[in-house]
C-alpha positions in Angstrom: -22.2 79.5 54.6 -21.8 77.3 51.1 -18.4 77.8 49.2 -19.8 79.7 47.1 -20.6 82.3 49.3 -17.5 82.0 51.0 -15.8 83.0 47.9 -18.4 85.8 47.3 -17.6 87.4 50.5 -14.0 87.0 50.5 -13.4 88.5 46.9 -16.6 90.5 46.8 -19.7 89.5 44.2 -17.8 92.2 41.3 -14.9 89.7 41.1 -17.4 86.6 41.4 -19.6 88.1 38.2 -16.2 89.0 36.0 -15.0 85.6 36.7 -18.3 83.9 36.3 -18.8 86.4 33.1 -15.3 85.2 31.5 -16.1 81.2 32.0 -19.3 81.5 30.2 -17.7 83.6 27.2 -14.8 80.9 26.9 -17.5 78.0 26.8 -18.9 79.8 24.1 -15.7 80.2 22.3 -15.6 76.5 22.6 -19.4 75.7 21.4 -18.3 77.8 18.5 -15.0 75.8 17.8 -16.8 72.5 18.5 -19.9 73.5 16.0 -17.3 75.0 13.5 -14.8 71.9 13.6 -18.2 69.4 13.1 -19.8 70.8 10.4 -16.6 70.9 8.1 -16.7 67.4 9.0 -20.2 67.0 8.0 -19.3 68.9 4.7 -16.1 66.8 3.9 -18.0 63.6 4.7 -20.8 64.5 2.2 -18.5 66.1 -0.4 -17.0 62.1 -0.4 -20.0 60.2 -0.5 -21.3 62.5 -3.7 -17.6 61.9 -5.1 -17.8 58.3 -5.2 -21.3 58.4 -6.8 
C-alpha cells in the first residue's frame, strides 16, 4: 500500500479531496499573482523604452 492510499484510508477520501482542491486553488492564486507581477514589469519596461526614444 502506498503512502497516499494509507492517508486516504486514515482520513477518508473526502478530506483528501478537499485538501487537494485547496492546494490546487492556492497554486492557481500564486500563478495569477506571478502573471500579474510579470505583466506589470513588462509594461514598465516597455514604457521605459518608449520614453527614452
